[in-house]
C-alpha positions, 0 to 999 in steps of 0.5 A: 788813517788821515786823522793820526797823520794830521795829529802828528803833523799838528804836533810837529808844527806846534813843536817847531813853532815853540822851538823857534820862538825860544831860539836866541836871534843872535845865535840864529844869525851866527848859525846862518852866517857860519852855514853861508861861509861853509857853503862858500868854501865848498863852492870855492873848493869845487871851482878850484878843481875846475880851474885846475883842470883847465891848467892841467889841460894847458900843460898837457897840450904844451907837452903833447905839442912838443912831442908832436913837433919832435916826432915830426922832425925825427920822421923828416930826418929818418926820411932823409937818411932813407933817401941817402941810403937809397942813393948809396945803394944800401938797401938794408939801411934804406929799409931800416930808415924807412921803417923808422920813418913809418913808426915815427909817422904813426906816432905823429898821427896819434899825437896830432889826433890827441892834440886835437882832442885836448884842444877841444877839451881845453875850449870847454874847460875855459868856459867851465873855469870862467863860469866857476869864477863867476859863481865864486864872485857872485857868492862872495857878493852874497856873503858880503851882503849877509855880513852887512845884514848880520851887523844890521840885525845885531844892531836891531837886537841891541836896540830892542834889548835897550828899549826892553830895559827902558820899558822895565825901568818905566814899569818899575817906577810906575809900580812904586807910585802911590795910587792914593796921591796920583796926580793928573800929571802922573796919569798923563805920564802913564798914558805917555808910557803906554803909548811909547810902549805900544809904539815900541812894540810896533817898532820891534815888529819892524825890527824882526829878522824877517822885516830887517831882511826885506829892508836890507835887501832893498838897502843893499841892492846892486844899483845903490851899491853902484851909486855908492861906488860912483860917489867914492870914485868922485871923492877920489877924483877917479 
């Protein structure tokens, strides 16, 4: 049973390697950028919900605090009226206002408890909102790095295409040379062309997306970005 699995695994790997070798690097780069932008937008949408939850809690706290304050004042007024009715010997009115004060006191107690719960939730919501904003900022920086990387890789691809065109032109010219009248100078040209082509292949290997990615990560490091910002600030005199 292990042989068929190994065989199918081999075929899958072979198919993937061949498919990747046929893919257009420019299309691959654009797909990577589009996918990163999609993930960034999804992150922003989720972060917006977290921040909105904090804002909603702020409104609820403000509304609940207003309700609690109103219940407190009404309870006080009911107690005063109950006292006035008692002083006036009106037992029915005193009982009415006392029961009203009790109901308001119950409402006040529930409001205070709700307000404390909301405040606890709000403290947590503040931390979550700040974390969400930091995540968006960090991802935005990575997206900017990816954009810079895209420009670098596209430049490398264009340079490679130009060099390939030159190589083809050199090969075409060399193929038209009359072999019967080859001079030492032309032999030297061929040798130099082969050396240049060999160097070009080595240079192209360095310009592959993998090599460029490593180079770009080093070039666009945070310390160098800080140094560039410092340079720009110095130019602006700030």
